[in-house]
N, C-alpha and C positions, 0 to 999 in steps of 0.2 A: 540425128546424123552427126557423123564425126570424120574431121579431115585432119591430116598432121602437119604442123608449121612449125619449123624450127623444133622439133621434138617435142611439140606441145599439142595436145588434143585441142582442137577449137569445138566448142559445143555450141550448135545453134540453138536459139531461144526463140520464141515468138515475141516473148517481153520480157523486160527486167525493170525492178523496182531498186532504185538506188537512193541512199540518203548519206550526205556528208554532213558531219556535226563537229563542232569544235568550240573554242571559247570565241566570244563576239570579237574579238581581234585576229582571229585566225584566217579570216577571208573566205568564208565558207559561201556566203552568198556570191561572190566573185567566182570561186571555183565551180557552183552550181550552174551560173549562168553560162560560163565558158563551155562546160561540158554540154548544156543543153543546145547552145548554138552549133558547135560542132555536130551534135547527134541530129539537129534539126537539117544541118546542112548535106549531110548524107542520105537524108531521105526517110529517118524514121520519123513516125508520129510521136509527139512527146507532150507530156503535160506534166507541170511543177508545182511544188508547194513549199515556197519560202518560209522559214518560220524564224521571226526575229525575236531576239530577248527583249523584253519591255523596259530593262533597266539600261540605262546611259552609263556605258562605261563601268559596268559591274565588275566586281574584283574578279582577277584571271583565276581560271580553275574552278569557279563557284558553279553550282548548280543553275542558279538564275541568270549565269551570264552565257547560258549555251545557246549557239545559234546553228540552226540546222536549214539544210534545202534538200527537199526531196523531188526526185524526178522519175517518172516512169516513160519508158520508151519501148516502141513496139513495131512490128511489121504489120500490124492490123491497127484499123481506127480505134481509137482510145479516148477516154472522156474523163478519166480520173487520175491523180497522181499515185493511184493505187493504194490498197488497204494496208498492206505488211510489207517493208522491204526485204528483198533477197539479200542485199549487200549493205552493210553499215559500215562506213570509214568514219572512225572515231579518233579526233586527235589528242584527246585526254579522257582522265577518267570520268570526270563530269558528263562528258559527251556520250559515254557508254552508259553510265548509268540511267541517264534521262531516257535514251532511246531503246534500250535493252527490251523494254515491255512491249513495243511494236513489233519486233521483228518476227520473221516466220520462224518455224521450227527448221534447223539445220541451214540456216542462214549463214552467210559468209560475214565474218568481222575482220576488218583490218584496223588493228590498233597502233597508235603510235607509241611503241613501248618506253621510249626515253621519256614520257610524260608520266609514267607510273612510278613516281618516286613517292617518297612518305608524306611531303607536302601536299601534292596534288590529291593522293588518295585522301588525305584527310579532309582537304576543301570540299572532296565529292561525298565525304561522310561515308568512305569506306572502311570497315574496321581491319579487314584483310585485302590483299591484293586479288582481284578477280582473275588475274591472268595465272594464278598459283594455286587458289583455293578449290577448284574444281567446280565453281558456281556457273562457269560458261561450257560446261560439258553438254552435247546435243549442239553445239555450234561449231560451225568450221573457223576457228579463230587463227589469223595470221599476225605474229608480233613483227614489227617493221620498224627499225630505228629511223624514224623519218626525221627527227629533228637533227641527229647525227650525222645521216647522209645529206642532208640539205646543206649542213655547215660545210662539210667536206666539198660539196658541189661548187658552192661559190667563194671558196676560200681564194684569197689572191686578188679579188675584184674590187677592194677597197671599201668594203661594207663593215659597218659596227657589228657587233654580236646581235644587237637589239634588230638591226635592217636585215641581216642574214638571216635570223630567226623568222621573220616575215615571210620569207620564200618557200616555207614549208607547205603551203597549201597548194603551190606549183608542183612540188614533188608527188603530193597526193593525188592531183590531177594527171600528172604524165602516168603514173602507176595506174590510174583509172583507165586513162587512153590505151595502155597496153593490155589491161585485162579484159576490156571490152572490144579491142580492135577498132579503136578510133584513130583518126590522123591527129597529127600534133601541128600540122600546117596553119590552119586557121588561127589557133591561139598565139603562135609565134608571131604571125602579123599584126595581131590585135596587142600583143606586148609591145612591139616596136612602136605602134603608133601611141599607145597609152602613156609609155615612160620614155617618149622620144627627147625630152628636156634633160634626162640623165642617163646616159649611156650605161652607168654601173648597173642600173636598175634592169635595163633592157637586158644585159648580159647576163645577170644574177638570176633573174626569173628564167630566162630560157635555159640557162644550164641547170636550174632545180627542176623545170620541166622534164627535159632530156635526161636527167638522172634518175627520176621515178619511172620514165619509161623504161629507160634500160636496166633498172634494178629489177623491173618484173621480168625481163628478157633474161636476165642472167642468172637470179637467183634460183636455188632449187626448191624454195618452199611451195611455189605455184606449180602445179602440174597440169592445168588447163587454163583456157582462155575461153571467153564468150563471144558469141556475134550474134546480132540481132539483124535481119535484112531488111532494106528499105521498104516502108509501108507504099501500097498503091493508093495513093491519095489522088484527087481530081486533078487532071493536067492544068499546068499553069506555073507561075512564079511566086514561091513562098519566102517569107522570112518569119523567124521566131519573133514574136510579138507579146508582150505582158498586156493584161487588162488595161492599165494605167496608160500605156502607150498607145493602145488602140482606140481608148476614149479621146486623148488628145489628137490623134490622128483623125478621128470621126468629126471632131469639131472643127479641124482644119479643111477636111474635105466639104463639110457644109459651108464653110466659108466661101471657098472657091466655087462651088456649085450655085451658090446663091448670090454670088458676085459682091457680098457685104464683108467689109473689113472685120476680123474677129477680135474682140477685146474680152479679156480674161482678168476678172477683179477678183482676188483671192487672198486668204490668210492661210499661211503653212500648217496643216495638220495631217498627222498620220492617220489613214495610209492614203490620203488624198495628194499629197504635195508633188508626188512625181509627174502628175498631170500640168502643173504649173512650171516644173522644171523642163518638161518635154516641149511645151508651147513655147517657153520663152527662146528656144532655139530657132524659131521660124520667123524672125524678125523680117528677112527678105520676103515672106508672103504677106506681108503687112499685118502681121498677128501682133497685137499690143497686150503684154502682159504686165499687172500690176501688181506688186505685193503690198496689200494694205497694211495699215498698223492693227487691224482687229477684222473680225469676221463681219461686223455690221458694215465697216467700210467697204469691205470686199464687195458685198452684194449692193450696196448703195452706190458705188461707182459702175457696176455692172447695169443697174437699172438707168442711170444717166447715160451710158453708153446706148443702150437700147433707145432710150428716147432720142438720142442724136444720131438713129438711123444704122447703129453696127448690130452685128451678130453677136450677143452678149452672153457670157457665161460666168458662172461661179462655181468654185468646187470647195469641198468640206468634207467633214464626216459628221456622225451624229450630233456632238456637243455643239459644233458650228451651227447646224441646221436649227438647234434651239436658240441660238442667238440671233440667226437670221428672220425668225419666223415674222417678226413685225414687217420687215421690209418685204418678206414674200407677200404679205398681206397687201402691202402697197403697190407691188407689180401687179397683183390679182385686180385692185381696184383700178388701177391706171391702166390695165389691160395692154401691158408692153411685152413683147416676146422675151423670154429670158431662159436659159438652160440651167438648171441647178443641179450639180452632180453632187450626189451624197454617196460616199464610199465608206459604207458602214463597218464598224468595228465594235468591240465589246463594250458594254456600258453597264451601267449608268455613269453620268459624271465623267472621269477620265477613264474608268473601269479598265479594260485590257487593251490599250493602245495599239498594240503591235499584233492583236489577235483578230480573227474574225466573227461576225455575227450577222442576224438578219433581224434585229430588234428594233429597226426604224421604220417598219411599215405603217403603224398607226401613226406615227409622228409625219410621214410623209403625205398620208391622205388626209388626215384630222387634226394635224398639230397646230393649226392656226387659231386665233380668236375669230369669232364672227362665222359665217357661211362663207368658205373660202375655198372652194374646189379648185383643184388643178389635175391635169393627167399625169400619171404615174406609170413609168417604164422599167423595166428590169431585166437586163440580159441575162444569159444562162451560162455563158463560157468567156473565157477572155477575150477570144477574137469576135463574139457577138457585142463587146463594148462598143467597137466602131459602128456597128449597124444602128445599134440602138439610141447611142448619142446623136447620131446623124438622123434618125427618126424623130428624136426628142427636138432637135433643131428645126426640122421640117414643119412638125406640128405646132411649135412654139410661133413661127411665122404665119403658117396658115390660119390658125385661129387666134392670134395676137393675144398669147396667154403665157405665162411661165410655166415650164414644164420641169417636173421631178424625173432624173435619171438616177434610179437605185442600184449601185453595184456593192461590192462588199471587199473586205481585205483578201478574201481567197482568190476571187477573180482580178483583182487589182494588181496583186504581186504575182500572181500565177501567169504563166505563158504556155504557148501551144504555136505550131505553125498556123500562118494565116496566108491565105490567099489573096495575094495582093490585088486589089480592086482597080478597075479601070473607071474613069470618072465618067465617061459616058454611059455606063452601065446603071450608074447610081439613079435613084429617084429623082426628078426635077425638084427645085426649090424656087418655084417662082416668087418674086418680090415685086411689090406694086407701091411706090409712095405715092401718095396722093399729091397732086400738084393743081388740079382744077378747082377754081374758087366757087364756080357756080354750083349751089346745091350743097355746099360743104358743111357739115355740123362735126363736132368731135367724137360723137356717140351714135351716129347712124350705123346701119349694120348691113353686111353684105350676107349672102346666101350661106355663110357659114358662120353667121351671127358674131363676126369680128369687125371691130371698129377700125377706121382708116389709120393709116401709120403715116404720119406727118412729120418730117424733118424739122426741127425749128429753123424759123427763119425763112419757111417758105412764104413766099409774097401773098398776102390776102387770107393766109390760113392760120393766123395766129389764134393760139387756143391755150386753155388752163387746164392742167392735170393735177392730181393731188389725191391724198388718203382720204378727203372726206366723200361722202356718197355724192353720186353725179346725178344730175337729171337726164332721163331718158332723151336722147337726140342731143340736146344743147351741151350738154357736159357741164352746165352750171352747178354749183353746190346746192343741193337739195335735202331737205329734213321732212319731206311730205312722206309720210307713212305708205301710203299706196305706192309711191314711186319707188321706195326702198324695197318693197316687197317684189315689186315687178323687176328691180335691177339685180335683186339676190336670185330669183328665178331664171334671169336671162344669163347670168354668168354660169349658173349651174347646167341650164339647158345647152350651153355653148360647150362645155367639156362633155357633156353626155352625146352630143352630136358627133364627137369624133368616132364613137362606136360605128357608126355608118360606114366609115371607111377602113377601119382596121381588119386586119384578117379574122376569119372565124376561127374558134378554136380547133385544134386537130388532137387526135388520139394515136398513140404509139403503142407498141406491144400487142397485145391480143384484144381488140375491142369487144368481143363477145365474152369476156370473163366476168366474173362475179365481182371483183374487186379492181378498182383504180386507185394508182398511187399519184397524188397531185403534189407538184411542187412549184415552187418559183425561185428566181435567182441562181446562187451557185449549188443549189441542191440538186440540179439537172444530172450532174454527171454522175454521181453514185446512186440515183434513182433509176435512170436509164439504163446503167449497166446492171443494176439489180433486175429490173424489169425483164430485159433481154436474156440474162443468163437464167431465170427462172422459167421463161417460156421455153428457152431450149431444152430444159429438165422435163418439159411436159405440163408444167403448171401454168395455167391462165392466167395471166396477169395484164392489165391495161396501164398505161401511165399519160398523164396530162399535164403539162408544162405551161404556166401562166406567164406570159411576159408583158402583157398589157394589163396592169393592176388597178387603173383607174382612167376611163372606163374599162369596164372587162368586155371580152369578145360577147357578142348578142346571144352566141347559142351554148355558152358555158353551163348555163343552169341546166338547161334541157340534155347536155350531155351527162352532167353529173348524178340527174334523177335516174339514169339506166342502170345505175350499179347499186349492187346490194350492201356493199362497203367502200368507204373513202376513206384511204389513210392519207395523212398529210404531214410528212416530215419537215420540220422547220428547226432553223437555229434561233429558236426564240420559245416562248412559252405558250405559241398557238395563235399567232396574230391574223394569218391568212385563214385559219380555221374557222375564228369568230367571225371574220368578215363574210365568207363564203355561208355559214349556218346562218347568219343574219339575212343576209342578201337573199339567198335560195331556199331557206326554211328547210335544211338538209340535215341529217345527221351524219357525222363524221369521227373518225378516230385520229387523235392527235399523237404525234411522236415527237419530241422536243428534245433537243441537245442544245446546251447552252454552255460549252466548254472551252469556246475559243478556237476549236479546231473543227473542219467539215466532218460529215458524215462519212462512213465507209459503206460500201456497197454491201458488206457482209451484214451490216448493222440493220440496214435497210430488208435485207433478205430475211434475215430471222423475224424481224418485227411481221412480215407479210405471212410467213409459216405460222407465227403464232396467231393471227386474225384468221386465218383459213381454219385452224384448228378449233375455233371458237373460243380462245382465251382472251 
């Protein structure tokens, strides 16, 4: 469908995938988040994939200093940031070189032609200029003098050359708003608020934004614009929310719903730090955030807060969980509620700190010394981080146990429209502190096998807890072998009992197929997209996504045994696969990807077809 507007054809699309890329100092994450917020505001469904460089202050113009932000926006329901971009906006040669291999054929490439000088070409390991040597034939390439146009736009506003050059991301954003028929109003208001302390930056960034927009409108190099109509989403109030923001808000909601003050004891680590940053903004809601000197102090303070009657949480990534494991064992032994948020990243050790991975499943379920079981939950989308960290808090309080919440870098940094929840609609989180002296003992059990929660100083209920084994009922230190066997079984039974109330596993796609694709965590989007596409093509495929990883849904084994072939894509070397094979004695096919980037739906489609052909 085409219509005329200012002598430009507007081409309507169902969806578009855009990737902004530049140097780590070029503000690509800000550009992407502003484009995302505007896109969500006008009603598109949108899913994002920020791509941060691992190097801090990498030399400008180098390949390892490239920062990217990909977003997929659509008039339909979508679940992934897209496989291959339709449009790449590259602010220097390194950004072009890193991202070129991901583009679709005939993709639009908008480059900052001012950056393609001999110095930047050399830093990006180009022997010849790709804008001149024919290597970009097959793409629609637009040379835009972004740097020069930005400097002209902000001239006379009192900025140094360095400060003025930093405005070029807003020029690129304005050009993108014109190209995709987006309004500038929301970003202009954001600029006024963000830079309110220095009017020069307010005027300069708005000038650069408008200059980019009107450059698109007046230049003759662009002959078309694109438009994506609003999506038909469930009625309600939405906002764009990242997975880490959703996690913070889920903990906050659990605090309000339970009536408990929230305490977060944490040590900053990529990619979990934003949860600490977000929660620190909510002091008025009684939230206390404590940035500890190390990971052990972070969880230890959270355990102390839980003992004192708070909703307690700690946030970290895999390396931090390794340091916290002894303290997690202490929380298991003392049977105190605690939410442990592991936002997974590439490992081992410091590994790939800004990239995503799913390699901590074994660590979450089995990583501690001794028999130390705890529940493990994993959200499937950025917005589900709210739901499942809330569920983690509910289960921790109900069963008096620490609970592991397993997110990852892709979910944490990615964002999507989130339907704002009403507190009244959320599950209740009842809290009962023991106050009656009669019949009290520290380790008596209720119907959930949970021990009493007693605030320190409650008259007549003084008791001792710690890391040594406890005698059943009394809580006295015990070295009796039979008692130890009993208590180990009791703690294990308590975790397993959670399976009685979690939802039964469901199947999507075509449940009558011969093959099922099983996933967990952030593999949901590409798996679901691949399964749905193949069923539309007439190829029967089923999908199962496991969100409760310990204990697992009661009917999971029964469902899995129905299928002749079970494919399990994971961003690890097959951890869920090994667990399912050991637990249910079934044969599965693994599909591993450990590259620091998510699966694409196309990769999964090809693997499904390969299996169906008998290879």
